[in-house]
PLY file of the C-alpha trace (Angstrom):
ply
format ascii 1.0
element vertex 265
property float x
property float y
property float z
element edge 264
property int vertex1
property int vertex2
end_header
-67.42 201.00 64.71
-67.56 202.81 68.04
-69.48 201.73 71.09
-69.33 205.21 72.64
-69.85 208.57 70.97
-67.33 210.44 73.11
-64.62 209.98 75.71
-66.91 211.62 78.27
-69.64 209.09 77.55
-67.11 206.31 78.10
-65.92 208.00 81.30
-69.49 208.06 82.58
-69.84 204.37 81.78
-66.64 203.46 83.63
-67.57 205.66 86.58
-70.92 203.91 86.93
-69.66 200.31 86.73
-66.52 200.52 88.88
-66.31 200.59 92.68
-66.10 204.18 93.81
-63.54 205.48 96.30
-64.49 208.43 98.44
-63.52 211.63 96.62
-61.97 214.82 97.90
-60.69 218.17 96.66
-58.26 220.38 98.54
-58.63 223.94 97.26
-55.59 226.17 97.07
-54.02 228.80 94.84
-50.55 227.53 95.65
-47.54 228.29 97.85
-49.05 226.75 100.99
-47.45 223.34 101.40
-49.59 221.55 98.82
-46.58 219.65 97.43
-45.82 218.24 100.87
-49.44 217.34 101.53
-49.83 215.56 98.18
-46.67 213.54 98.81
-47.82 212.61 102.30
-51.29 211.52 101.20
-49.84 209.43 98.38
-47.60 207.63 100.83
-50.65 205.91 102.35
-51.56 202.63 100.59
-55.29 203.44 100.57
-55.05 207.06 99.34
-54.65 208.21 95.72
-53.89 211.92 95.39
-53.11 213.97 92.30
-51.47 217.38 92.44
-53.21 219.50 89.76
-52.38 216.99 87.03
-55.13 218.46 84.85
-53.31 221.80 84.75
-49.97 220.25 83.81
-51.42 218.23 80.93
-53.27 221.27 79.61
-50.41 223.76 79.90
-47.60 221.47 78.76
-49.28 219.32 76.12
-52.23 221.39 74.96
-54.69 218.76 76.16
-58.29 219.85 76.78
-58.57 221.23 80.28
-60.57 218.73 82.32
-62.09 220.31 85.39
-64.75 219.91 88.01
-66.94 216.83 87.88
-65.19 215.39 84.83
-61.81 215.62 86.53
-63.01 214.00 89.76
-64.77 211.19 87.89
-61.53 210.60 85.96
-59.69 210.39 89.27
-62.32 207.97 90.56
-61.94 205.49 87.69
-58.14 205.84 87.81
-58.08 205.11 91.53
-59.87 201.79 91.29
-58.86 199.81 94.38
-58.24 202.81 96.65
-60.50 203.85 99.52
-59.89 207.59 99.13
-58.99 209.56 96.00
-58.77 213.20 95.07
-56.74 216.20 94.08
-54.91 219.16 95.54
-54.81 222.46 93.63
-56.62 221.20 90.51
-60.24 221.98 91.40
-61.67 225.50 91.21
-63.37 226.67 94.40
-66.35 227.91 92.37
-67.05 224.29 91.38
-67.63 223.19 94.97
-71.41 223.74 95.24
-72.03 221.73 92.06
-69.62 218.97 93.10
-71.39 218.60 96.44
-74.74 218.46 94.66
-73.66 215.76 92.20
-71.37 213.66 94.39
-73.28 214.05 97.63
-71.98 212.33 100.73
-69.19 210.65 98.77
-67.31 213.96 98.47
-65.44 216.16 100.92
-63.62 219.45 100.34
-61.28 221.70 102.27
-59.30 224.89 101.67
-55.59 224.92 102.46
-54.05 228.17 103.73
-50.70 229.35 105.05
-49.26 232.31 106.94
-50.12 235.18 104.54
-46.75 236.94 104.65
-44.75 233.76 104.03
-47.22 232.73 101.35
-46.94 236.09 99.61
-43.14 235.81 99.52
-43.38 232.31 98.04
-45.89 233.43 95.42
-43.76 236.42 94.41
-40.72 234.19 93.94
-42.75 231.52 92.13
-44.27 233.99 89.65
-40.93 235.62 88.92
-39.20 232.28 88.45
-41.92 230.98 86.15
-42.22 234.35 84.38
-45.92 234.48 85.07
-46.73 231.11 83.53
-49.83 230.84 81.36
-52.16 232.97 83.47
-54.03 236.00 82.15
-53.20 239.15 84.10
-55.34 241.59 82.11
-57.60 242.08 85.15
-54.72 243.82 86.93
-55.37 247.07 85.03
-58.79 247.45 86.65
-57.33 246.50 90.04
-54.64 249.18 89.68
-57.22 251.79 88.75
-59.79 250.92 91.42
-57.17 250.91 94.20
-55.37 253.99 92.82
-52.06 252.16 92.74
-48.96 253.92 91.50
-46.48 251.52 89.94
-42.96 252.70 89.30
-42.63 251.56 85.68
-45.34 248.90 85.10
-42.74 246.14 84.79
-43.76 242.50 84.63
-42.49 241.96 88.19
-44.68 244.80 89.43
-47.75 243.37 87.70
-47.00 239.95 89.15
-46.55 241.47 92.61
-49.98 243.12 92.50
-51.47 239.80 91.38
-49.74 237.91 94.20
-51.02 240.39 96.78
-54.55 240.21 95.42
-54.53 236.41 95.68
-54.60 236.81 99.46
-58.15 238.15 99.07
-59.23 234.71 97.88
-59.81 233.81 101.54
-63.10 235.73 101.32
-64.57 233.46 98.63
-62.88 230.39 100.10
-64.64 230.79 103.43
-67.95 231.36 101.64
-67.66 228.28 99.41
-66.08 225.79 101.81
-66.87 225.17 105.45
-63.45 223.63 106.10
-60.30 225.80 106.27
-57.06 223.95 107.05
-53.89 225.70 108.12
-50.83 223.93 106.71
-49.02 224.81 109.94
-51.50 222.63 111.85
-51.15 219.70 109.47
-47.35 219.74 109.58
-46.95 220.32 113.31
-49.91 218.73 115.10
-50.39 214.98 114.73
-53.90 215.03 116.17
-55.07 217.69 113.72
-53.50 215.79 110.84
-55.25 212.57 111.87
-58.56 214.43 112.24
-58.11 215.90 108.74
-57.69 212.44 107.17
-60.67 211.21 109.16
-62.71 214.09 107.75
-61.68 213.50 104.12
-62.38 209.77 104.35
-65.50 210.15 106.52
-63.92 207.75 108.98
-63.13 205.23 106.26
-59.36 205.24 106.85
-57.97 204.41 110.27
-54.38 205.61 110.56
-51.84 203.51 112.42
-49.26 205.21 114.62
-46.31 203.94 112.57
-47.52 205.59 109.37
-48.32 208.86 111.15
-44.84 208.90 112.68
-43.34 208.38 109.24
-45.40 211.27 107.89
-43.96 213.64 110.45
-40.45 212.56 109.57
-40.94 213.69 105.94
-39.17 217.04 105.55
-41.26 220.05 104.64
-41.04 220.86 100.94
-40.46 224.47 99.94
-40.76 224.44 96.16
-39.98 228.16 96.12
-36.96 228.24 98.40
-35.87 231.56 96.92
-38.69 233.27 98.78
-36.25 233.75 101.65
-34.56 236.38 99.52
-37.80 238.34 99.05
-38.14 241.60 100.97
-40.69 244.38 100.53
-39.86 248.07 100.27
-42.14 250.89 101.47
-43.72 251.30 98.04
-44.67 247.60 97.92
-45.98 247.72 101.47
-48.23 250.62 100.46
-49.57 248.55 97.54
-50.22 245.63 99.89
-52.24 247.81 102.25
-54.31 249.20 99.39
-55.01 245.84 97.71
-55.67 243.50 100.63
-59.25 243.94 101.79
-60.06 244.52 105.47
-62.42 241.54 105.37
-59.56 239.28 104.25
-57.30 240.60 107.01
-60.00 239.89 109.59
-60.52 236.35 108.32
-56.80 235.59 108.57
-56.73 237.04 112.08
-59.67 234.83 113.03
-57.56 231.86 111.91
-54.83 232.98 114.31
-52.43 234.64 111.88
-50.60 237.83 112.82
-51.64 240.43 110.26
-49.90 243.42 111.82
-47.60 243.70 108.80
-50.67 244.26 106.59
-52.23 246.91 108.84
-49.47 249.51 108.54
0 1
1 2
2 3
3 4
4 5
5 6
6 7
7 8
8 9
9 10
10 11
11 12
12 13
13 14
14 15
15 16
16 17
17 18
18 19
19 20
20 21
21 22
22 23
23 24
24 25
25 26
26 27
27 28
28 29
29 30
30 31
31 32
32 33
33 34
34 35
35 36
36 37
37 38
38 39
39 40
40 41
41 42
42 43
43 44
44 45
45 46
46 47
47 48
48 49
49 50
50 51
51 52
52 53
53 54
54 55
55 56
56 57
57 58
58 59
59 60
60 61
61 62
62 63
63 64
64 65
65 66
66 67
67 68
68 69
69 70
70 71
71 72
72 73
73 74
74 75
75 76
76 77
77 78
78 79
79 80
80 81
81 82
82 83
83 84
84 85
85 86
86 87
87 88
88 89
89 90
90 91
91 92
92 93
93 94
94 95
95 96
96 97
97 98
98 99
99 100
100 101
101 102
102 103
103 104
104 105
105 106
106 107
107 108
108 109
109 110
110 111
111 112
112 113
113 114
114 115
115 116
116 117
117 118
118 119
119 120
120 121
121 122
122 123
123 124
124 125
125 126
126 127
127 128
128 129
129 130
130 131
131 132
132 133
133 134
134 135
135 136
136 137
137 138
138 139
139 140
140 141
141 142
142 143
143 144
144 145
145 146
146 147
147 148
148 149
149 150
150 151
151 152
152 153
153 154
154 155
155 156
156 157
157 158
158 159
159 160
160 161
161 162
162 163
163 164
164 165
165 166
166 167
167 168
168 169
169 170
170 171
171 172
172 173
173 174
174 175
175 176
176 177
177 178
178 179
179 180
180 181
181 182
182 183
183 184
184 185
185 186
186 187
187 188
188 189
189 190
190 191
191 192
192 193
193 194
194 195
195 196
196 197
197 198
198 199
199 200
200 201
201 202
202 203
203 204
204 205
205 206
206 207
207 208
208 209
209 210
210 211
211 212
212 213
213 214
214 215
215 216
216 217
217 218
218 219
219 220
220 221
221 222
222 223
223 224
224 225
225 226
226 227
227 228
228 229
229 230
230 231
231 232
232 233
233 234
234 235
235 236
236 237
237 238
238 239
239 240
240 241
241 242
242 243
243 244
244 245
245 246
246 247
247 248
248 249
249 250
250 251
251 252
252 253
253 254
254 255
255 256
256 257
257 258
258 259
259 260
260 261
261 262
262 263
263 264
């Protein structure tokens, strides 16, 4: 005998009867300090933060991919006893309008960005090291054709490079779907901006003490893709970058204070 017809029905039941922490989602496509930020948030006793756990369970164990509202409600019932709970890198930006509609004032979102050139180097190294992972790169063919790109031999590394460059264009949709863009450089270097970010996510529900903030800024930065320091771009790759990255994306990064001269050659 079962009391619930599905796990999602049971999830809804648990979500409705348990105290609810404030929920958040930090949107990112990776290589922007998300590992550091997740570690820092989890070091606070009132904050529960996952780092794209839904992706890991799906890719590694073949579990159904839980996303959007189901994922955040799962986080909510798991984080019973916390004031603030959420995820970094596990929520799709296209889900944001629906999440705001359903969760209302109990939900906050932000997009995490990083210096585009450094981020591109990290992404190139990450994709090569992981051999592309489980992503589908079939869309690259259309991108190559529409931008009249000339690849040397259509190797996997070349395909991954075009994909990594194109990811920088995500800033266009990110600024349309979220009103909050956070530069990782600000969060790692400016205590006041870091404190204001936590205040925003928690809607003033978490007051940070100076001792904890000082400890946060003593945590070393985490570069999960340390090999990116070895990445350099030749003239052919620079030409691809200038064809793929959209002028609108370049302007948005410049408005955030990033130097985009390298992408305007």
